RODO-2510 file (C-alpha; in nm, 4 decimals, decimal comma):
residues 430
     n   res          X          Y          Z
     1     m     2,2719    -1,2567    -0,7336
     2     r     2,5615    -1,4029    -0,5355
     3     l     2,7190    -1,2170    -0,2434
     4     r     3,0687    -1,2119    -0,0987
     5     l     3,0086    -1,1504     0,2721
     6     r     3,2525    -0,9710     0,5020
     7     l     3,1818    -0,9276     0,8740
     8     h     3,3199    -0,6092     1,0260
     9     g     3,4022    -0,6212     1,3953
    10     a     3,3422    -0,9958     1,4187
    11     s     3,4892    -1,1883     1,7093
    12     d     3,7113    -1,4887     1,6491
    13     g     3,5213    -1,7747     1,4937
    14     l     3,1935    -1,5818     1,4396
    15     a     3,2062    -1,6170     1,0612
    16     r     3,2616    -1,9900     1,0974
    17     r     2,9701    -2,0279     1,3397
    18     l     2,7352    -1,8328     1,1126
    19     a     2,8261    -2,0180     0,7936
    20     a     2,5834    -2,3074     0,8403
    21     p     2,2699    -2,1108     0,9422
    22     l     2,3320    -1,8502     0,6722
    23     g     2,3789    -2,1189     0,4107
    24     a     2,0508    -2,2779     0,5154
    25     r     1,8665    -1,9419     0,5107
    26     f     2,0096    -1,8285     0,1751
    27     p     2,1107    -2,1376    -0,0204
    28     g     2,3410    -2,0678    -0,3130
    29     v     2,3647    -1,6954    -0,2373
    30     l     2,6883    -1,6639    -0,0367
    31     a     2,9786    -1,7284    -0,2718
    32     g     3,3164    -1,8726    -0,1856
    33     g     3,5083    -1,7078    -0,4707
    34     d     3,5353    -1,3615    -0,6207
    35     d     3,3994    -1,4292    -0,9698
    36     g     3,0709    -1,2599    -1,0482
    37     v     2,9815    -1,1753    -0,6891
    38     v     2,8751    -0,8557    -0,5140
    39     p     3,0688    -0,7588    -0,1995
    40     l     2,8623    -0,6991     0,1137
    41     t     3,0079    -0,5765     0,4435
    42     v     2,7960    -0,6065     0,7575
    43     d     2,8943    -0,4398     1,0854
    44     v     2,8447    -0,6844     1,3736
    45     t     3,0592    -0,5025     1,6300
    46     g     2,9595    -0,5985     1,9849
    47     l     2,6854    -0,8403     1,8777
    48     d     2,6546    -1,1944     2,0066
    49     d     2,5987    -1,4854     1,7695
    50     a     2,2172    -1,4590     1,7632
    51     a     2,2092    -1,0834     1,7120
    52     a     2,4867    -1,1014     1,4500
    53     l     2,3039    -1,3722     1,2585
    54     f     1,9882    -1,1623     1,2573
    55     e     2,1723    -0,8492     1,1390
    56     v     2,3433    -1,0383     0,8574
    57     c     2,0130    -1,1964     0,7489
    58     v     1,8512    -0,8539     0,7375
    59     q     2,1305    -0,7023     0,5274
    60     v     2,1437    -0,9955     0,2862
    61     a     1,7648    -0,9925     0,2490
    62     w     1,7701    -0,6172     0,1824
    63     v     2,0258    -0,6515    -0,0974
    64     l     1,8462    -0,9448    -0,2566
    65     g     1,5036    -0,7836    -0,2269
    66     s     1,6206    -0,4539    -0,3745
    67     d     1,7865    -0,6183    -0,6750
    68     r     1,5235    -0,5944    -0,9463
    69     p     1,4797    -0,3853    -1,2624
    70     t     1,2922    -0,0594    -1,2221
    71     d     1,1351     0,1917    -1,4551
    72     p     1,2093     0,5596    -1,3873
    73     l     0,9097     0,7855    -1,4281
    74     p     0,9327     0,9696    -1,7624
    75     a     0,9885     1,3410    -1,7366
    76     i     0,6952     1,5596    -1,8356
    77     g     0,8706     1,8896    -1,7702
    78     g     1,2159     2,0417    -1,7806
    79     h     1,5066     1,8715    -1,6097
    80     g     1,5726     2,1494    -1,3635
    81     v     1,6857     2,1534    -1,0036
    82     s     1,4370     2,0378    -0,7417
    83     r     1,3417     2,2704    -0,4610
    84     r     1,5372     2,0687    -0,2105
    85     g     1,8325     2,0579    -0,4508
    86     l     1,8141     2,4352    -0,4825
    87     f     1,8426     2,4645    -0,1046
    88     g     2,1574     2,2544    -0,1310
    89     l     2,3051     2,4832    -0,3927
    90     l     2,2367     2,7741    -0,1613
    91     g     2,4371     2,6050     0,1121
    92     v     2,1464     2,4484     0,2982
    93     g     2,1955     2,0735     0,3210
    94     a     2,4292     1,8550     0,1193
    95     a     2,4245     1,9606    -0,2450
    96     d     2,6536     1,6783    -0,3534
    97     v     2,4226     1,4024    -0,2304
    98     p     2,2163     1,2622    -0,5184
    99     e     1,8438     1,2799    -0,4641
   100     p     1,6658     0,9755    -0,6049
   101     v     1,3384     1,0474    -0,7819
   102     p     1,0321     0,8237    -0,7592
   103     r     1,0237     0,5280    -0,9937
   104     l     0,7508     0,2914    -1,1040
   105     q     0,7098    -0,0841    -1,1176
   106     l     0,4773    -0,1057    -1,4169
   107     r     0,3404    -0,4433    -1,3205
   108     g     0,0557    -0,3986    -1,0749
   109     c    -0,0016    -0,0241    -1,1232
   110     q    -0,3743     0,0544    -1,1082
   111     r    -0,3658     0,3626    -1,3290
   112     a    -0,5407     0,1683    -1,6072
   113     s    -0,8343     0,1288    -1,3681
   114     g    -0,8416     0,5011    -1,3007
   115     c    -0,6272     0,5161    -0,9850
   116     q    -0,4628     0,8536    -0,9295
   117     r    -0,3972     0,8416    -0,5554
   118     c    -0,0285     0,9246    -0,5984
   119     i    -0,1159     1,2239    -0,8169
   120     a    -0,3689     1,3521    -0,5641
   121     a    -0,1217     1,3073    -0,2763
   122     c     0,1751     1,4879    -0,4363
   123     p     0,2031     1,8209    -0,2510
   124     a     0,4092     1,9748    -0,5332
   125     g     0,1848     1,8752    -0,8232
   126     a     0,4780     1,7003    -0,9908
   127     l     0,2931     1,3866    -1,1041
   128     s     0,0403     1,3651    -1,3843
   129     l    -0,1227     1,1080    -1,6094
   130     a    -0,1137     1,1592    -1,9854
   131     q    -0,2205     0,9016    -2,2436
   132     g    -0,2162     0,6293    -1,9816
   133     q     0,1405     0,7057    -1,8740
   134     l     0,2401     0,8318    -1,5300
   135     g     0,4970     1,1089    -1,5625
   136     l     0,7077     1,3238    -1,3314
   137     e     0,7958     1,6916    -1,3664
   138     h     1,1468     1,7003    -1,2256
   139     e     1,1466     2,0765    -1,1710
   140     l     0,8593     2,0480    -0,9264
   141     c     0,9499     1,7209    -0,7494
   142     t     1,0852     1,7758    -0,3972
   143     r     1,1742     1,4080    -0,3431
   144     c     0,9422     1,4049    -0,0430
   145     g     0,8305     1,0423    -0,0964
   146     v     0,4643     1,1135    -0,0217
   147     c     0,3566     0,9537    -0,3518
   148     v     0,5311     0,6312    -0,2452
   149     a     0,3336     0,6236     0,0781
   150     a     0,0083     0,7014    -0,1049
   151     c     0,0360     0,4154    -0,3563
   152     p    -0,2067     0,1472    -0,2322
   153     v    -0,0321    -0,1427    -0,4053
   154     g     0,3352    -0,0538    -0,3559
   155     v     0,4446    -0,0060    -0,7173
   156     l     0,5879     0,3431    -0,6630
   157     e     0,9328     0,3444    -0,5030
   158     q     1,2022     0,5904    -0,4061
   159     p     1,5532     0,4526    -0,3550
   160     p     1,7141     0,3320    -0,1447
   161     a     1,3880     0,1774    -0,0206
   162     t     1,2088    -0,0609    -0,2546
   163     e     0,8881    -0,2495    -0,1878
   164     a     1,0588    -0,5859    -0,2361
   165     g     1,3517    -0,4821    -0,0181
   166     v     1,1287    -0,3712     0,2699
   167     l     0,9243    -0,6906     0,2493
   168     a     1,2408    -0,9029     0,2419
   169     v     1,3603    -0,7385     0,5640
   170     l     1,0196    -0,7768     0,7276
   171     d     1,0257    -1,1451     0,6362
   172     q     1,3372    -1,1766     0,8546
   173     v     1,1547    -0,9850     1,1297
   174     r     0,8659    -1,2299     1,1016
   175     q     1,1027    -1,5242     1,1513
   176     q     1,2604    -1,3637     1,4592
   177     a     0,9577    -1,1866     1,6064
   178     s     0,9725    -1,3795     1,9348
   179     s     1,3043    -1,2061     2,0153
   180     g     1,1353    -0,8665     2,0347
   181     v     1,2372    -0,6827     1,7171
   182     t     1,2172    -0,3064     1,6754
   183     v     1,1807    -0,1768     1,3175
   184     v     1,3174     0,1699     1,2449
   185     f     1,2474     0,3540     0,9205
   186     t     1,5094     0,6275     0,8985
   187     c     1,6667     0,8691     0,6519
   188     s     2,0041     0,8278     0,8242
   189     p     2,0855     0,4864     0,9744
   190     g     2,2879     0,4931     1,2950
   191     p     2,5084     0,2388     1,4715
   192     v     2,3962    -0,1227     1,4708
   193     r     2,1929    -0,2188     1,7751
   194     p     2,0821    -0,5715     1,8639
   195     w     1,7317    -0,6498     1,7388
   196     a     1,6765    -0,2980     1,6012
   197     v     1,6258    -0,3302     1,2262
   198     q     1,7028    -0,0060     1,0438
   199     i     1,5392     0,0363     0,7024
   200     p     1,6922     0,3305     0,5114
   201     v     1,4579     0,5532     0,3119
   202     g     1,5357     0,8476     0,0866
   203     s     1,2814     1,0642     0,2650
   204     i     1,0695     0,9921     0,5698
   205     g     0,7626     1,0918     0,3670
   206     a     0,7802     0,7558     0,1873
   207     v     0,6801     0,5820     0,5102
   208     g     0,3030     0,5641     0,5162
   209     a     0,0420     0,3596     0,6966
   210     r     0,0995     0,0590     0,4708
   211     w     0,4653     0,0004     0,5663
   212     l     0,3904     0,0697     0,9332
   213     v     0,1112    -0,1877     0,9346
   214     d     0,3306    -0,4328     0,7408
   215     a     0,5975    -0,4061     1,0112
   216     l     0,3483    -0,4571     1,2929
   217     a     0,1883    -0,7496     1,1121
   218     a     0,5345    -0,9061     1,0789
   219     g     0,5468    -0,9204     1,4594
   220     a     0,7608    -0,6171     1,5415
   221     q     0,7314    -0,5151     1,9069
   222     a     0,7793    -0,1502     1,8083
   223     v     0,8011     0,0596     1,4925
   224     l     0,9850     0,3910     1,4836
   225     v     1,0007     0,6540     1,2102
   226     r     1,3085     0,8680     1,2641
   227     c     1,4031     1,1854     1,0754
   228     s     1,7579     1,2475     1,1892
   229     d     1,7944     1,6084     1,0720
   230     g     1,4394     1,7437     1,0620
   231     v     1,4582     1,8536     0,6973
   232     c     1,2888     1,5633     0,5146
   233     p     1,0201     1,7392     0,3065
   234     g     0,7621     1,4688     0,3717
   235     r     0,8079     1,4413     0,7471
   236     e     0,4658     1,5910     0,8319
   237     h     0,2937     1,3234     0,6241
   238     a     0,4983     1,0519     0,7951
   239     a     0,4121     1,1916     1,1384
   240     g     0,0450     1,1882     1,0403
   241     a     0,0680     0,8231     0,9319
   242     v     0,2349     0,7359     1,2633
   243     a    -0,0429     0,9094     1,4577
   244     a    -0,3134     0,7269     1,2601
   245     v    -0,1534     0,3832     1,3009
   246     s    -0,0820     0,4513     1,6679
   247     e    -0,4547     0,5137     1,7186
   248     l    -0,5279     0,1984     1,5200
   249     v    -0,3237    -0,0312     1,7445
   250     g    -0,3662     0,1481     2,0772
   251     d    -0,1232     0,1439     2,3682
   252     d    -0,0244    -0,2219     2,3502
   253     m     0,2336    -0,1495     2,0780
   254     t     0,4810     0,1315     2,0240
   255     v     0,4511     0,3334     1,7035
   256     r     0,6485     0,6551     1,7355
   257     y     0,7801     0,9410     1,5250
   258     l     1,1225     1,0809     1,6222
   259     e     1,2801     1,3968     1,4855
   260     k     1,6365     1,5093     1,5597
   261     k     1,6558     1,2498     1,8352
   262     a     1,8919     0,9607     1,8867
   263     m     1,7434     0,6206     1,8233
   264     p     1,6788     0,4301     2,1475
   265     v     1,8545     0,0977     2,1893
   266     v     1,5208    -0,0858     2,2081
   267     a     1,1838     0,0840     2,2130
   268     t     0,9338    -0,0341     2,4685
   269     g     0,6642    -0,2587     2,3341
   270     v     0,5031    -0,5959     2,3662
   271     p     0,6350    -0,8755     2,1394
   272     r     0,3551    -1,0134     1,9274
   273     q     0,3003    -1,3145     1,7108
   274     p     0,3056    -1,2292     1,3393
   275     v    -0,0296    -1,1961     1,1676
   276     p    -0,0951    -1,5045     0,9516
   277     m    -0,0886    -1,4034     0,5873
   278     s    -0,2204    -1,5792     0,2806
   279     a    -0,0155    -1,6391    -0,0309
   280     k    -0,1360    -1,3075    -0,1738
   281     t     0,1495    -1,0769    -0,2642
   282     d    -0,0559    -0,7727    -0,3586
   283     g     0,0288    -0,4724    -0,1450
   284     w    -0,3299    -0,3719    -0,0774
   285     a    -0,4466    -0,7205     0,0173
   286     r    -0,1510    -0,7468     0,2550
   287     f    -0,2259    -0,4079     0,4097
   288     a    -0,5949    -0,4908     0,4578
   289     a    -0,5105    -0,8199     0,6276
   290     g    -0,2568    -0,6407     0,8480
   291     v    -0,5070    -0,3779     0,9618
   292     m    -0,7569    -0,6491     1,0552
   293     g    -0,4837    -0,8391     1,2394
   294     v    -0,3210    -0,5616     1,4450
   295     g    -0,5998    -0,3045     1,4755
   296     r    -0,8354    -0,2688     1,7689
   297     p    -1,1938    -0,3535     1,6632
   298     d    -1,3275    -0,0115     1,7647
   299     a    -1,0347     0,1898     1,6213
   300     p    -1,0641     0,3904     1,2971
   301     a    -0,9509     0,1758     1,0032
   302     v    -0,6791     0,3981     0,8597
   303     g    -0,6214     0,3960     0,4845
   304     f    -0,9606     0,2705     0,3704
   305     v    -1,2264     0,4425     0,1614
   306     d    -1,6040     0,4271     0,1789
   307     a    -1,8563     0,4338    -0,1036
   308     q    -2,1436     0,6766    -0,1357
   309     v    -2,4247     0,5993    -0,3806
   310     g    -2,6687     0,8690    -0,4917
   311     e    -3,0335     0,8437    -0,5841
   312     a    -2,9439     0,8506    -0,9548
   313     c    -2,8155     0,4913    -0,9281
   314     t    -3,0062     0,2577    -1,1594
   315     s    -2,8465    -0,0686    -1,0363
   316     c    -2,6990    -0,1192    -1,3829
   317     g    -2,4052    -0,3175    -1,2444
   318     v    -2,1267    -0,1399    -1,4355
   319     c    -1,9381    -0,0825    -1,1102
   320     v    -1,9475    -0,4576    -1,0467
   321     q    -1,8065    -0,5292    -1,3928
   322     v    -1,5179    -0,2781    -1,3889
   323     c    -1,3953    -0,3196    -1,0289
   324     p    -1,0567    -0,4978    -1,0481
   325     r    -1,0882    -0,6222    -0,6884
   326     g    -1,4446    -0,7428    -0,6633
   327     a    -1,5454    -0,4778    -0,4093
   328     w    -1,8970    -0,4412    -0,5556
   329     r    -2,1805    -0,6920    -0,5713
   330     l    -2,5305    -0,6682    -0,7180
   331     a    -2,7846    -0,9248    -0,6047
   332     g    -3,1565    -0,9603    -0,6604
   333     g    -3,4299    -1,1297    -0,4630
   334     e    -3,7181    -1,3456    -0,5784
   335     g    -4,0964    -1,3351    -0,5724
   336     a    -4,3511    -1,0558    -0,5945
   337     q    -4,1508    -0,8270    -0,3653
   338     a    -3,8220    -0,8861    -0,5446
   339     g    -3,5598    -0,6130    -0,5345
   340     t    -3,1999    -0,5404    -0,6257
   341     t    -2,9332    -0,4626    -0,3669
   342     l    -2,5965    -0,3097    -0,4442
   343     s    -2,3376    -0,3949    -0,1778
   344     f    -1,9840    -0,2695    -0,1142
   345     q    -1,6879    -0,4422     0,0553
   346     a    -1,4549    -0,1770     0,1984
   347     g    -1,1814    -0,4227     0,2852
   348     a    -1,1361    -0,5149    -0,0800
   349     c    -1,1443    -0,1609    -0,2222
   350     s    -0,8069     0,0052    -0,2808
   351     g    -0,9683     0,3311    -0,3902
   352     c    -0,8582     0,3142    -0,7535
   353     g    -1,1765     0,4914    -0,8636
   354     a    -1,2589     0,2671    -1,1599
   355     c    -1,6231     0,2502    -1,0505
   356     v    -1,6504     0,6274    -1,0139
   357     g    -1,5122     0,6938    -1,3605
   358     c    -1,7356     0,4349    -1,5307
   359     c    -2,0675     0,5034    -1,3567
   360     p    -2,3013     0,6191    -1,6384
   361     e    -2,5204     0,8148    -1,3971
   362     h    -2,2318     0,9707    -1,1996
   363     a    -2,3946     0,8334    -0,8878
   364     l    -2,0837     0,6986    -0,7112
   365     a    -1,8241     0,8655    -0,4913
   366     l    -1,5354     0,7306    -0,2848
   367     v    -1,4589     0,9169     0,0383
   368     v    -1,2205     0,8681     0,3286
   369     s    -1,3654     0,5990     0,5514
   370     r    -1,4697     0,6837     0,9060
   371     a    -1,5553     0,3227     0,9822
   372     s    -1,3954     0,1137     1,2552
   373     v    -1,1854    -0,1955     1,1970
   374     s    -1,4780    -0,4221     1,2817
   375     e    -1,7060    -0,2367     1,0378
   376     v    -1,4524    -0,2548     0,7572
   377     a    -1,3955    -0,6233     0,8298
   378     a    -1,7659    -0,6944     0,7731
   379     a    -1,8028    -0,8839     0,4484
   380     w    -2,0578    -0,6705     0,2632
   381     r    -2,2498    -0,3508     0,3350
   382     p    -2,5658    -0,2694     0,1371
   383     v    -2,5366     0,0801    -0,0103
   384     h    -2,8322     0,0974    -0,2473
   385     a    -3,1604    -0,0888    -0,2904
   386     d    -3,4250    -0,0718    -0,5607
   387     e    -3,7400    -0,2529    -0,6691
   388     l    -3,6890    -0,5250    -0,9268
   389     v    -3,9483    -0,5000    -1,2045
   390     l    -4,0807    -0,8383    -1,3208
   391     c    -4,2106    -0,9259    -1,6657
   392     r    -4,5892    -0,8794    -1,6687
   393     l    -4,6323    -1,1986    -1,8705
   394     c    -4,3860    -1,4539    -1,7348
   395     g    -4,2608    -1,2983    -1,4119
   396     k    -3,8925    -1,3002    -1,5053
   397     p    -3,6761    -1,0014    -1,4016
   398     v    -3,6758    -0,7090    -1,6449
   399     g    -3,4660    -0,4528    -1,4599
   400     s    -3,4666    -0,2168    -1,1671
   401     r    -3,7451     0,0395    -1,1271
   402     a    -3,4887     0,3224    -1,1457
   403     m    -3,3419     0,1808    -1,4669
   404     l    -3,6795     0,1674    -1,6388
   405     a    -3,7612     0,5170    -1,5198
   406     r    -3,4340     0,6409    -1,6632
   407     i    -3,5019     0,4777    -2,0002
   408     n    -3,8545     0,6219    -2,0114
   409     a    -3,7134     0,9665    -1,9350
   410     v    -3,4778     0,9331    -2,2327
   411     l    -3,7615     0,8134    -2,4611
   412     g    -3,9553     1,1261    -2,3704
   413     p    -4,3306     1,2026    -2,3601
   414     g    -4,5577     0,9748    -2,5554
   415     a    -4,3269     0,6730    -2,5383
   416     r    -4,2979     0,4160    -2,2659
   417     l    -4,0966     0,0983    -2,2311
   418     d    -4,3156    -0,2084    -2,2086
   419     e    -4,2352    -0,4102    -1,8958
   420     l    -4,1546    -0,7322    -2,0766
   421     c    -3,8506    -0,9561    -2,0603
   422     p    -3,6510    -1,0096    -2,3844
   423     s    -3,8119    -1,3508    -2,4485
   424     c    -4,1668    -1,2240    -2,4186
   425     k    -4,0850    -0,9232    -2,6352
   426     q    -3,9558    -1,1526    -2,9080
   427     e    -4,2608    -1,3785    -2,8923
   428     r    -4,4896    -1,0764    -2,9117
   429     v    -4,3135    -0,9473    -3,2238
   430     l    -4,3352    -1,2859    -3,3929
***
């Protein structure tokens, strides 16, 4: 995409002074002609050169980041009027304002692994999974955005906010963090203010812990979530996310929820260095790294799940095989007292539920984590241990004691599995 930039309210010579730094930041993007370009007007009224440059970079990054193909969620019900749209028809709110519905970036969605976190989070029951396809019942959808906030990997979106657009803006925040940037997620952007980045969202409910942590990890001195009119259907969920992240980071940073209040010029807060990030682009990996970087060690690690393993576990290792993120590990010891230990890494688990759905003994459960940041950051936590049965002839591992007991229970009375490894069994038959 190429952009034709127009600066509104610019002082004499500002456009000329910004040409070189903008060209270096976005090479080949700002066009000199009118052929095949998209017009972009940025209000820089009252801003000095540094603040104007930052505002233009943010707006250009937003447009470029939001420009990608999307897949609307297929309808699974009638195409009726949403509840919020009905209020508009009754004279409550603006009926003529289009209400964007959630949409899906197919690449990266974890539904194939069993993830249904967006479905579970939808307060209206408008989302469902049928034949591997995520669908939306338009009659029930209130456009609250809660499903967007619940998605652990950022593939659900609700315009005008897109995952790529938000990250593109936060990349500009990261580059200018030393100037003390305030990030404001809002359903109704207000006048431009120096170093206050406004990210427009369709509904405040789309702003969950993941975007808040992303903004803090980018080096923002403060993050605000502002519902300008107090009617966003997902505002209670957004306020809850703000409270959880505020507890995560403590008093050294400002994370606030505002409703029907004017946006402050600059929120109080302490400028921070951005959290170093790896080349990973996955939304969950980025969120996990952000929590470890901005959270207090003793604070609750918001957004994570914990694993519970019941006594029926046979250490079969299916959970290890199906986990798309490597959050499970099964290791055995050596010698006469050998055993098997099943371990879980909370920081890697996005809560997709693949392990729960595939466990043959129905021994696994994922629950909301109550662990602290330091506990979640620990590499591995043993969650189940069992004795490792060794071959009575050669001493090689045969299987866990619980596994053999389970097999013997299936064989029934009068039959018992001989504790031999496959090699010794074959030699005995021959």
